[in-house]
Legacy VTK file of the C-alpha trace (Angstrom):
# vtk DataFile Version 3.0
C-alpha trace
ASCII
DATASET POLYDATA
POINTS 183 float
-0.330 -0.033 -0.227
2.927 2.666 0.846
4.588 1.943 -2.657
0.590 2.756 -4.451
1.248 5.566 -2.401
4.877 6.771 -3.096
4.079 5.909 -7.161
1.359 7.898 -7.278
3.020 10.392 -5.089
5.791 9.877 -8.151
3.462 10.142 -11.054
1.549 13.400 -10.008
4.637 15.069 -9.285
5.964 14.106 -12.761
2.883 15.537 -14.585
3.081 18.382 -12.672
6.885 18.929 -13.533
5.749 17.804 -17.642
3.054 20.534 -17.289
4.579 23.639 -15.347
7.770 22.813 -18.057
4.950 23.165 -21.222
3.399 26.347 -19.767
6.612 28.104 -19.298
7.567 26.786 -22.929
4.542 28.582 -24.091
5.085 31.621 -22.430
8.402 31.920 -24.087
6.647 31.147 -27.180
4.654 33.916 -26.938
7.022 36.851 -25.450
10.009 36.110 -28.222
9.665 37.669 -31.232
9.683 35.816 -34.262
13.364 36.364 -36.131
13.316 38.739 -39.050
13.198 37.256 -42.016
16.687 37.912 -43.610
17.400 40.938 -45.673
17.068 40.083 -49.488
21.010 41.218 -51.097
20.333 43.838 -53.620
20.148 42.029 -57.108
22.259 41.895 -59.583
21.141 41.855 -63.057
23.308 44.012 -64.752
22.590 44.681 -67.998
19.266 42.588 -68.210
16.787 43.856 -70.900
13.862 46.065 -68.905
10.550 46.184 -70.283
8.878 49.617 -69.883
5.137 49.030 -68.544
2.888 50.156 -70.485
0.324 51.852 -67.794
2.043 52.320 -64.268
0.320 54.869 -62.964
-3.414 54.662 -61.348
-5.874 57.653 -62.281
-4.643 60.946 -60.887
-7.819 61.042 -58.245
-6.770 57.457 -56.359
-3.191 59.303 -55.619
-4.142 60.462 -52.231
-5.843 57.602 -50.403
-3.375 55.346 -52.505
-0.170 57.728 -50.226
-1.869 57.122 -47.025
-2.111 53.751 -47.378
1.080 53.331 -48.584
2.115 55.433 -45.257
0.062 53.330 -42.918
1.425 50.318 -44.513
4.976 51.935 -43.773
4.334 52.598 -39.940
2.904 48.722 -39.421
5.963 47.383 -41.243
9.118 50.125 -40.900
9.860 50.226 -44.356
10.500 53.325 -46.012
7.839 54.848 -48.651
9.222 55.375 -52.617
6.817 57.548 -53.591
7.116 57.436 -57.667
5.542 60.488 -59.472
5.214 60.414 -63.199
2.471 59.279 -65.381
1.338 56.649 -68.530
3.047 59.292 -71.540
6.555 59.319 -69.900
8.853 56.606 -71.446
11.217 57.073 -68.479
8.377 56.364 -66.219
7.049 53.734 -67.949
11.283 52.172 -67.787
10.913 52.662 -63.492
8.150 50.741 -63.620
9.929 48.135 -65.527
12.586 48.682 -63.295
10.912 48.020 -60.269
8.512 44.641 -61.492
11.328 42.947 -63.320
11.018 39.388 -61.620
14.618 39.538 -60.173
14.470 42.870 -58.704
10.661 43.081 -57.679
11.503 40.900 -54.058
13.372 43.181 -53.158
11.079 46.516 -53.740
9.096 44.840 -51.457
10.919 44.026 -48.607
12.788 47.771 -48.777
9.926 49.859 -49.424
5.897 50.836 -49.442
5.860 51.561 -53.022
3.190 53.961 -53.958
3.123 55.302 -57.890
1.448 59.009 -58.148
0.039 60.345 -61.784
0.885 63.455 -62.289
-0.789 63.436 -65.938
0.721 66.995 -68.121
2.114 68.475 -64.273
-1.591 69.319 -63.715
-2.391 66.650 -61.145
-1.506 65.475 -57.568
1.195 68.097 -57.768
-0.022 69.427 -53.870
1.726 65.684 -52.511
4.774 67.234 -53.938
4.914 70.034 -52.342
3.187 68.546 -48.964
7.164 66.794 -49.301
8.683 70.357 -49.846
9.841 69.058 -53.423
8.401 70.927 -56.591
7.686 68.614 -59.667
9.240 70.050 -63.062
9.876 67.132 -65.199
9.184 63.125 -64.314
9.593 60.432 -63.035
10.514 61.612 -58.961
11.212 59.092 -57.020
10.915 60.249 -53.340
11.889 57.734 -50.733
10.441 58.504 -47.393
10.610 57.963 -43.540
7.517 56.081 -42.204
7.484 59.590 -40.276
7.475 61.665 -43.147
10.991 62.510 -43.649
12.275 62.645 -46.779
16.160 60.654 -47.394
17.001 62.227 -50.750
15.475 65.609 -51.736
19.019 66.491 -52.333
18.689 63.751 -56.361
15.477 63.552 -56.690
15.771 64.208 -60.639
18.085 60.909 -60.229
16.258 58.660 -62.440
14.661 60.985 -65.180
16.984 59.359 -67.854
15.821 55.724 -66.637
15.257 54.927 -70.500
18.973 55.386 -71.071
20.298 54.146 -67.500
20.713 50.532 -67.264
18.142 48.098 -65.031
21.415 47.694 -62.684
22.265 51.811 -61.917
18.466 52.356 -61.338
18.585 49.868 -58.494
22.284 50.342 -56.996
20.406 54.485 -57.019
17.887 52.775 -54.708
19.769 51.072 -52.799
21.918 53.591 -51.940
18.715 55.802 -51.010
17.248 52.941 -48.965
20.250 53.077 -46.321
19.745 56.373 -45.927
18.136 57.509 -42.157
LINES 1 184
183 0 1 2 3 4 5 6 7 8 9 10 11 12 13 14 15 16 17 18 19 20 21 22 23 24 25 26 27 28 29 30 31 32 33 34 35 36 37 38 39 40 41 42 43 44 45 46 47 48 49 50 51 52 53 54 55 56 57 58 59 60 61 62 63 64 65 66 67 68 69 70 71 72 73 74 75 76 77 78 79 80 81 82 83 84 85 86 87 88 89 90 91 92 93 94 95 96 97 98 99 100 101 102 103 104 105 106 107 108 109 110 111 112 113 114 115 116 117 118 119 120 121 122 123 124 125 126 127 128 129 130 131 132 133 134 135 136 137 138 139 140 141 142 143 144 145 146 147 148 149 150 151 152 153 154 155 156 157 158 159 160 161 162 163 164 165 166 167 168 169 170 171 172 173 174 175 176 177 178 179 180 181 182
């Protein structure tokens, strides 16, 4: 009888130990954060051909909401916002969009930036959005890299991608990567 009581006590103690260990593991798992996804390296596309996107910009009327949504998402993710001011008639704008959507580049772009394209039409739409960031648009494309709290990181080089159709895709990616490092 005594061995039965001792056996029950040992069994109960073992069950409690296993239960407490399980609760501790669960609590640790809930309080620890999952490791962040490893940052993708800057794509190396060299002189790969870039296909211009035929119609990369939505109607101008949707720009304000799209910019607001990009910043809301950036505040959640911590990514910078890439605001691409341009127009569907602009060849350099369409080539820039082609670089951003190139299969070797787009995963890196999506991991690095919240991208929003703003249609300025014939410099008569959404100019107020650029002014909000202290920029006057006189030529397109204008690419702005902005922190989630609204600080422009490349205000000194807004037209650096303005000749995108004459640049290699790699040169465009390298410029974006340079700007992405700024804080």
